[in-house]
N, C-alpha and C positions, 0 to 999 in steps of 0.2 A: 529301751530302744532309742537310738539317737534320731535326730531329725532327718539325716540323710538316709538312714535305713527305712524310716517311715515313707519317705518320698519314693524310694525304689520299690517298696512294697505296693504303694498306690499305683505307680506306673505299670508294674507287672500285672496287677489286677485289671487295670484299664485295657492293657494290650491283650490280655487273655480273653476279655469280653468282646473286643472290637475286631481284632485282626482276622479271626476265622471267617468273618463276613466280607472281607475285602479281597480283591484280586492282588496279583503280585505287585503291580505298579502302585496301586493305592496304599498297600502296606508300606512300601518304601517311602512314599511321600509323607505318610503319617508319622513314621518314626523319625524321618528327617526333620519334619517341622518341630517335633518334640525336642530333638537334640539341639536345634537352633535356639529354642526358647530357654534352654538351660545354660547356654553359653559354654565357657571353657570346661572341658571334661564331660560335656553332655553326650558326645558320641559314645564314649565308653559306658557311661551310666545307662543310656537307652539300650545299647546292645546287650548288656547284662539283663536288664529288665525284660526285654522282648525275646531274649534267647536267640539272637541272630549274630552274624559276624559284624564286626565294626565296619568292614568294607561295604556291607549292604547299607548301613546307616549313612556312611559317607556318600554313597551313590545317591541316596535319597536327598541329602543336603544339596549336592551338586545339581540335581534335576530341578530342585526348587529355585536355586540361585540362577539357573539358566533362563528363567522366565518363559520357558516353553509352555504353550497352551495344551489343552487336552488332546491326546493323540487319537482317541477313538479306538484304541487297541491296547492290549496289555503289554506286549513287547514291541520293540522297535522293528522296523522292516529288516528282514534278514535274520532276526533273532530266532531262537528255538531250534529244535531238531530239524535237520534237512529232510526233504521229501525223499521217498524211496527211489523215484525216477531220477533224482539228481545224484543220488549215491550209486545208482545202477543205470548208467546211460543206455545200455543195451536192452533194458527191460521192455521198453515201449515197442521196439521192433520184434522182440520175441513174442509179445502178446499179439501183435498184428499178424504175425506169421501163423498163429494158431486160429484166429478168427477169419482170416482170408488166405487159406492155403493155396487157392487157385491163382491169386493175384501176386502174392509174395510168399516167400518161404518154400517149404518142402510140400509138394502136392501129396506126398504120402504121410502127412502129419498124423500123429497119434489120435487127434480128435477129428480127423477128416470125415468120419462116418458116425460121429456120436453127437449128442446134444451138447452144445457149447454153453452150459450154464456157468455163472461166475465161480461156483464152487469147483467145477471140473477144470476150468481154466486156471484157477489159483493152485489146484493140486498139481497140474502139469508144470506150471511155472516153478512151483516149489521143488518138484523133482529135478528141474533143470538148474536149481541152485539159487533161485530168487525167493527170498522169504516174503511172501505176499499173501494177503487175505482176500476173501471174496469181495468185501466192500471196496477195497482199494482197486481191485480189478474193474468193478463197476464204475468207479470214478474215472479211471483211465479211459475206459471205453467211451464214456460220455464226452470226455475231453476230445477224443478222436472223431466225434460226430456219429457214434453208434447209438442205437436205441433198440429196445425190444419191439419187433415188428412181426406181424403175420404175413402170410402170402397175399399178394394182390392179384386178383383175377383181371388182368388187362391184356393178356396175349390172346389175340383172336385168330392166330394161325395165319395161313397164307391168304392174303386178301385178293378178292376178285378185282380185276381191273375196272369193272363197271360198278364197283361198290358204291361210291359216292353218287354216281349218276342215278343209281336205283333209289337211293335215299331221297334225292331231289324229286324223282318221278313219283314216289309214294306220297311225298309231301304235297306235290301239285294235285295229284288225284284226290287226296283227302280234302284239300282246300276247295277244289271244284265241287265235290259232293256236298260239303257242309255249306257252301255259299248258297246253294239252291234247296237247302233243307232236307237233303238225303242222308240216311243213316250211315255212319262210319264206325265199324267195330274192330277191335283188336282181339285176336283169339289165340289161345295156346292151352296146352295141358300142363298143369302144375305138377310138381314132383309127386310121385305116388307115395302115399302114406300108409304105414303099417297100422292096422286097427288092433288095439289091445293095450295092455299095461306096459307100454314100451317107453323108453326114455325119449323125451322131446327136448330139443336144445332150447336153452334160455333159462331164466330164473323168475320165480314168482314169490310174492310175500307169503310166507308160511310161519307158523310158530317155531321159534328157535329150537333147533335140534330135532325137529320132526318133519323132515322133507317127505314128499310124496314117494312112496315105495313103488318101484317099477321092476320089471323082469331084468335079470342080469344079462340075458342074451336077446338079440333081436331076430330070433327065428320067427317067420310069419306064422300066425295062428291059422290053422287049416279051416276052422269054422268061420272066423271073422274075416280072414283074407286081407285084402288091401282096399284102399280108397283111391279112386282116380278122379281128381277134380279137374274138370274142363271149364275154363273161364271164358266169358265174353265180356269185354269192357267197352261200354259206349263212351266214346271219346268226348263227344259234345255234351252229353248229359252228366258225365262223371258218375256213372252207375255201373255196377257189376252184376253179373249173373253167373253162378257157378253150378254146373250140373255134376253131381258127385256120383260117378259110376262105381259099380262093384265088379265089373268083368274086365274085358280087355280094352286098351286104348286103341281103337280102330278108327278108320275114316268114317264108318257108319255112326259110331258114337259121337265123333266130332260134329257131323252134320245134324244128328239128332239134338245135340246141345244147342246148336244155332237155331234149329226149328223151335225148340222149347222157348228160347229167348224171344224169338219173333212173335210167337203166339201169346206168350205171357207178358211181354213188355214192349217189344219193338213196334208192333202194329198200332198199339195205343199211343206211343210217343210220336210215331211218324205215320199218321193216317193217310197222307197224300203221297207217300213214297212210291216210286216205281223202280228204284235202283237201290242196291246195297253194296257198299264197299267193305271188303274184308282184308285186313292186313294180318299176315301170318308168317311163321318161320319157314325156312326152306326145307326142313325135314320133319320127321315125326308123322303122326296120323294125318296132319294137314299139310304135308310136304308137297312141293311142286312136281315131284316125280311119282307121287302116289296116284295110281290110276283110279282107285276106288274113291279117292277124295273128289275127283272131278265128276265121276258118275253119280255119287251121292249128292253133290251140289246141283247137278243138272236136275235130279229128281226134286230137290228142294226148290229150285227156281220154278219148276212147273207147278209145284204145290202152292207156293205163296204168291206166284205171279210177279216176281221181281227179277230184273236182270242183275245177276250177282257178279260183281267184279272182284277179282282176287289179285292182290299185290303181295308177293313174297319178299321178305328181307333176304339179302344175299347170304350165301352160306357163311357160317361162322359169326353171324351178327345177331344171334337170337336175343341177347341181352338188350338190344336196342328196341325190341318190341315194346310198345307202350304199356301193355298189360303187365309186364314184368315188374315195373317200378310204380305203377299206379294202382295195382290191385293185389298181385301175389305177395309183394313185400309186406303190405299191411296185414294180410291174412296171417302170414308167418309170425309177425310181431304180436298179433292178437292172441294166438294160441301158444305162445312161447312158454316153455316150462310146464305145459299141461299135457298129461298123457291122453292120447286120442283113443279112449277105451271103446268107443262104438261109432257106428256110422252116424247115429243121431248126434253124438257129441261133435263130430266133424261138421255136420250140416249147421248145427246151432252156432258153433264157433265162427264159421264163415259168415253166417247171416248177421252176426252181431258186430262185424267189422265196420268201423266208421273212421273218418278222419275229421280234423278240424276244418278242412276245406269243403266238406259236404259229401264225401263219398258214402254211398249206401250200397249194400250188397244183398241180393236175393240168392238163396241156395236151396236146392232140393235134391232128393235122392233118386237115382236112376238104377233100378234093379234089373233092367233088361239085359238079355244076353247078346253079345256082339262077337260072333265067331271070327276067327282069323283065317287067313289063307284064301280069301275070296279072290278069284281070278277075273281079270277084265281083258278080253281079247282085243287084238288090233282093230277088228271090225267094229266092236262096240265102242272103242275109243274114237274111231274115225267118224262114227255116226253121231257123236255128241254135238249139240248146238253151241259149239265153243268158238269164240272169235279171239284170236291171239293178237295182242297189241303189237304195233310196229316196233316198239322198243322192248326187247327181251320178251318175246312171246311165250317163253317158257316160264318166266316169273310173273308176267302180267297177262291176264286173259279175262274174258267175260263170258258167262254162261247165260244164254237167253231162254226165257220160258217159251215152251212150245204149246200151241193149242192142242187140246185133246182130240184125237182122231174120231171120226164118226164110227158107229158100230159096224157098218158094212165095210168100211175101210180096214178096220181091225181084222175082220174075218178074212178079207182078201189077202191082207198082209201075212196072216198065219198060214194061208194056203200056198204062198210063194216062198221059195228059198231066198235068203238074203244074199245078194251079189254085190261085191264091192268093186268099184272101178279102180283098176291098177294100171290103166293105160299111161305110159310115160308121157310127161309133158314135152312139147316140142323143144328141141335144143335152142331154138331162137328165144324162147321164153327164159331158159336158164342162163342165157348170155346177158340178161337185163342188167344194167349198171347197178340197180339196187341190190342185186344178188352178188355180182362179181366185185363190186367196189371200184370198178374202173370203166371208162367209156368203151364203146364197141371198137373204136379205133385202137385204143391202148391194148385191149384184149387181142385184137387181130395182129398187132405188131408183136405181142408176146408169143402168140402161136407161131407166127412166121419165123421168129428167132429160134424157138425150141424144137420145132418139128424136124428140121434137118439133123440136129444133134440126136434126137430121139431115134430117128431112122438109122443113123450110123451106129448108135449104141445098141439098138436092137440087132443089127446085122452082126456086130462083134459078138453079142451074146449067143446068137444062133450058130455062128461059126465055131465058137469055143465048145458049144454043146455037141456039134457034129464032129468036130475034130478035123475038118477038111473044108475045102471051098464048096460053093454051091454047085449042084448038078443041073438045076433048072433055073430059069430066069426069075428075078425078083418079082414079087407080086403074085406068083402062082401058089397053089396050095391053099390050106385053110386060112380063112380071114380072121383077123383079130376081132374080138367082140366089141371093142371100142376103137374108134379112129384115133390117131395121135391128137387131133384137136379136141376130141371128147375127153381123152385122158387128161389133157391139160386143164380143160374146163372143170372136170370132176375134182381134180386136185385143188384148184382155186376155191371151189365151193366148200370143199372139206376144210381147207385151212381158214376159211372165213367163219368156220364153226356154225354154219347155218343149220346143218342137219347131221344125223347119224349116218354111218356108212350104209346101214340097211335102207334108209330113206333115199339116199343118193342112188343106191342100186335100183330101187323102184323107179326113180326118175329117169335113169338111163337104160332101163330094161335089162339090167345085168344083176349079178349077185354082189353081195357086200365084199366078198373076197376079191372080185375083179376090181372094185373101186380101191381096195387096199393095195393091190399090186400096182395099180396105176399111180397111186400116191407115192409109193416107194420108188417108182421109176422117175417121176417128175420132180419131186422135192429136191433131190441133189442138184438137178439142173437149174432150178430156181435159185438155190443158194449160190451156185457157181456164178450166176449172172447178177447176183446182188438184188434179186427181186424179193421184197418182203411183203407178204400178204397180211394186211391188217384184219383182225377179227371183226365180225359184225355184231351188232346188238340184237338182231332179229334171230329168232329160233323157230324152227318148224318141226312138226311131228308127223304130218301127213302131206301128201301132194295137194290136198284141198287147201291147206294152210298157205301154200305158195301161190296157188291160183287166186285166193282171196287177196293175198298181199300184192299181187301184180295187177289186180283189176281195180281201176280207179274208182268206179262207182261203189263197189263193195268196201273199198278202203275208206272212202269218205264216210259211208254209213257207220263203219266200225269206229272211226274217230269221234263222230257225233255221239254215239251211244256210250262210249267209255270216257268221255270228258265232261 
């Protein structure tokens, strides 16, 4: 073997050992350097030894002679195969029309009502003539600012106009109570939980391949039933109390839960307390429209001797209740992935809930029965010792403890029937600026403007009903139940949202239907004259509420007791 053959054999062995470990550019530079070292004829010799084209060796030589530094990449910018979106400019729009059919593209898209996974998107694009895989679809979506996201619970529905004002009022009430050492609690019923071997959301560490076995269906167990956790969160102490019921979520159950908290923890933590502030949702067993909630709280106030103030969150804002994210969320995280097989497991899991900031929780089981369908009459509601606050008395009110009656008084009361005063308030009281939202002069001017048109409108209505002119003089015959001025006043009070039509009927000594007809008659005239009646923040349920609201002495007492 000649010396040239030995040299080629040695180069071939060297290239075979090294080139597989190099990238494309590194291989070119290596064989180019080898060709330069051989001099004339080196390019052909190296190409044969490495098994590449001579043009590849020449390119490596030129790259070395250019003096260019490391590129940080294998190929030059623009080298290699072109991207699919560059070869198919319409691909990006076709993809976006599938993932956003309501914004762009056909609203009757084939994937309009199906899961838009990358595989299904790739399959639909391939059917349209684009050869694309799921990974490329994912890359394109990320380039367009898309990502996998779940639903976000942020829509609160229609917002009440006094929503923010009520939040500020609750905050002020809580601060005033806490500043003088009075208890402030947040209450609510947690989601009802199925008791038994049912799937519980979340994951726990278990031996690999051996998850906890649970039932395939979530049908309630007739023997175990459900658990109803009612929570009380002490805002200042950062402590929780959960009463786990086994029956219905009623107002009586809610009040009993608060009673247990006070006897078990509250009176020890606040020995000098004479008031209690409760913040609660607008609905449910402790809702502001629930009559039994108020009657049960009145009994509780008498029993524990505290004035109980309740401030409800506006409708649709339950998630702003402090107990939701200070207590219930931690309970849910503590028992995640764990089947709630018994009431004991639920109680122990709740009691074991803690946080790094110091939250502690007490839990106990309540096996009492709480029947539904308990009725509270208007008379019973009117007899409650309830003082409604000047700001939204329907959401904010105080129940005062009443001294126990003497034995003789109880006997006398049982012998006499209960009589409720339904005497209408004087119209002069109902014209008060606090109720109408306008001065007496403004109201009088409004009445003077509308009464002639109301009389004319009434005459036209009667003529159309008779089909002929009058046979008797105007003013004769049956009298209207409400004068024109009273109809205007009733409509103003109704538009102010101060009371229901039933209560307005009691105030004017007529039926709710008469108030409704008066409102239907006056409202078009108000709109025609451009009179806009602003709603009030006061809410009344009984005539006594209005009497207290308009009596300065009682109003001042109410303010002192609730602030």
